[in-house]
N, C-alpha and C positions, 0 to 999 in steps of 0.2 A: 386612473389616468396613470401614466407613468412614473415610477417613483424619481424625483429631482432632488437633488441634494439645495437646499434651502439653507442659507448660514445666517440666522438671525437670532437677534438676543434679545428677550424680553425682561424689559424692567420688573424683577418679584419683591413681595414683599415677604420676607418670611414671616406668616401668622400662623397662626390656625383657625383650621374651617369653621366658621362663625359656626356658634352654640345661639339656637334663639329662645332656650329656655323656657320661660312660663309662656314665649309669643309664639312655640311649638306648634300645638293645636290648634292656632290660631293659620295656620299657613303649611303648603306639602309641596314639594319636591319632584320635580324631573329630572333624570339626567339624561345626557346625551352623551354617546360615546362615537371620536371620530375615526375614521379611517384607523384601522388596527393590522393594515396588511405589512409592515413591515416587522411587528411583532410575530406573524406567523409566517416568515419567509424562510422557507426550508430546500423548495424545489431548486432555487439558484441563487442563494443566501448576497442576495445584492445588499442587503444591509448588512450581514456582516462585513461585507466587501468597503462598504460606503464608510462606518463608522470605527469597525476594527476592536468590536467589540464582544463579538461572539453572538449568539441564541437571546433575541432581546424578548423572548416569550412571556417572562415575567411580567411584562410592564402591562401586560391584557390581563394577567390573573392580580395584578395590583388595583386595577380598575376595577373590576368587578367586584374584588373581597371587599375593597372602600366601600361601594355601593350598598354593598349587604350589611357588611358591619356597621354603617350609620343611616341603617334603615329607619330605625325608632327615632335616632335624635333629629334627623332631618325630616320625617316623615316623608321619605321617597315613595311616591304612588307609582311610578313606571321610569323603565328605563328604556331606553332607542338606541340602537346604534345605524349610523349615519350611511355605511355600506361600505366596499371596500373592506370587508373583512378579513379575506387574505389576500395575498400577492397572484396568485398562479392556480386556481385553482385545483390544487393538486389535495387528496386525500391527507395527508399525512397534515398539510396545513388547516384543511378542518377541521381536524382533529383537535388540534390546538384551541384552534374557537370552540368549539363545542364543548371543551372541558372546563377553559374560561367561563364560558357564559352558563354553564350548570352551577357553577357555585351562587348565580341568584333563584334557583327552583326553591321554590317553595317559600320563598323570604321577598324578594321584590320582581312583580309582574315587567315583562321585557319581551318585546319584538325588533327584529331585526330587517331592514332592507338591503337590496343585490346593488352593490356597486358593479363597472366595469371589470374589475379584477376578479370578479365572483361568476365572472359566466363566459362565456368564449376564449379560451386560453389556444392560442398556437404558436408554435417556435416560427419563428423565421431563421432566415440563413444572413441577415445582415452582419449579426457578430455571434460569437460564443454564448452571450447573455440575451440575446435579443427575441421580443416576442413579442406578440399583439392580445389586447384584449376585448372583449364585447364584439368577438368574431361571428360570434353565433349565438344561441341562445341556453345551451349546452351548460350543464353543472352540477357539482357534486356536492351542492346547500340541503337539495331536498333529503340526500342520504342523511346527514349528518342534522338536520333539522326539520325532520318530517310534521308534514300536517298533523299525521297522527297523533304525535306527541303532545301538540302542542289546541287541539283542537277540543282535547280535555278540559281546558285548563277555564278558570268561571272569566275570566276576561278576554277569551278569545271570541271575535264575533265572527267570521269567515274569510273564505279565501276567493280569487277570482276563479279558481279550475279547482276540482275539490279533490284533483289528488295532486296539487302543486301547492307550494308555501311559500311561491316569488312573490305575490301579489296578497294581500292582506290586511285585516281591519281589526284593532282590539280597542276594546273601552274599559274604563275604569270609573268609579263616583269617590270624590273626595270633598268633605265638607259639605255636602249636598249639591254639590256640583257633577254631572255629567259630562265625562270625556270620551273624546273617540280619536284612535291614531287611525291613520289610513297608509298603510307602507306599499311604496311603488316600484318597484325593481327600477333600473337605470335605464331610460329611455324609453317608459313604458308605451306599447302600442294604443292604437287610437280606441281598440275594444276593451282594453282596460281602463282610459279613462272614461269609458260611457260608463263602465262597472260602477267605477271608483262617483262618479257623477249618481249614480241611482243606490249606493249606499248611503250618500251624505242625506238625498233627498230622504230617504227612509228614517232619519234618525233626525228628526228638526229639533231638537230637547237635547244633542248633544254638541261639545264645544271641539269642535275638529282640528288637529294639530296635521298636516301634511306630513310625511316622511319620504324621502327621495335622495338621489344619490346625488347628482350631476343636476342642479337648478341656481345657484345662483354663482357669478362672477367674484373676485375680490377688489372689482372695481366699481361693484354694484348695479351690473349688468345679471341680467338672466343668462345665461347658456342658451346656446344655440346652434353649437355643431359641435361634431365631434363621433365617434364609432362607425361601423360597418353597418352593424343591425338596424331596422327601422325602427322607428316610435320619437317619441316628443321630449324634447329637453325641457330646460325650463320655462321659454320664453313662450313654448306652444301648450304647454302644461296648464301658467296664469291664465293663456285664453280661453282652453279649451275644457279645464275644471274648478284651477283655485279661484277666479276671480267672480265666479258665478254663485256662490253659496254664502248668505250672508252668517252662515255659523261658523267659515272656518275665519280660526284667527292666524293660524303660525302656521310657518313652512322653514321643517330644518333638514339642511343639507350639508356634504361633505364633496370630496374632490378636487376642489379647486385649492391649493394650497392657500393658508389665511385664514382671515376672518372679514366677515362681511354683516352688517344690517339694512335692510332695505326694507322701506312699511311703505306700504301701496294702499289705495282706496279699490276694494271690491265694487260690484255693477250696483249693491244693494246697500253703497256706503259704508261697509265695515272696512276696519283697519286690518290688516294682514300683515304681523312683522315675519318678513322673512329671513332667517337667519343662517349664516354660513360658518363652519367651524372646520378648520380641518390642519392639523398640526405635525406630519407626518414628514414633513422638510426639516424639524426642526432635530435638535441632539438626540441620534438614538431611537430616528424614528417617530418622535411623541413624545417618547419618555415616561408616557402615561397621563400628557396633559387630559383633560375631557373639561366637559361642561357640564355645570347642574343651574336649574331654574329653580327660585324659590316661588311660589304663589301664593301672596299676600291678598286674599278677597276683600278685608275690610281697607285695605289702601288703593285697590282698584290698581295695583301693580306686581309687574314679575319682575323678581330681582334675578340678575344674569351673572353667575361666576363662572371664571376660569381658572380651574385648579390641579394641581399635579399631585396626585395621593401619594406618590414614591418619593420625592422630596418636600412634601407637604409646605408648600409653597402655593398662594395665589398670583395670579395675573390681575396687577390694579390700573394695566395702562386703560386708555378709554373705548377703545376695541373690546377690551375682556371683559370689562366691567360696566354694566350699565342697569339702566330700569327701563322695562315696559309700561306702559299704559293701555291698560286693558280691563275694562269693566266686568267685574264679577259679581253685579248685584242680580236681583232674579232678573230673570227675562232676559233678550237679547239687545 
């Protein structure tokens, strides 16, 4: 989506990131990075003009370095990026993203999904700085995050196409629980959703998180319009893929400014938590705000935190700090 200025003040409590001490071995964490496009914005420098604070890439590095440095303390099992990695599919911007994400290499397993800003850039003549995204599916993503690199990792599961990394799946195991993350590019096509359906069917013993960019609106409705490329947005992804599988329990997305939580029931009676987080409209394009989710199997609970590692602050408002019920006992 186009970068907008959203003036919003989060009442935050200055506290240290929670340390679970003796409980750490009884929990594990998944980190989610919302839209980082403003941190990589070097082609048109929209962010620099909006906040008048120069290059913002430091916030991207702050996020990934925080995850790396806190891997042991929070038992971080995986990190996901919710898309809009860059602003305009520009090689210089992809180089920033690659360098930031590489801080995690060998420490925290991770995967990314493509947002609308990550492909199909086209300059328009409406103004000096106007452009459109997702005009087509061309992208430099695979040059900077090549399948060949990630296919060598233990957590790598596979991709929709053998020479592309746009749609992929990853897996990990923590505390005896097997998880799968299905990463779908923005507005995935029908054939991609069919591939995803088959991957999930082939792994009934895995608990599935769906990662995609445009899925949920701030008003808790699923997205249904947008972009020139053909494909599916939130409402169709729900009906054609997510709701069909009893082991899918979560969808993570960005794209729409703000936060939202929608819990829906799949066709097998399973609860699916669909979670939106996107802070790019806040000061300095998000200023390093991120999400992390602490899974506590003994309590059948997922504790969701919204944290700013640059300011060392948590947001304690109800939409930013909440708990989810999720059964992690044996079986689904």
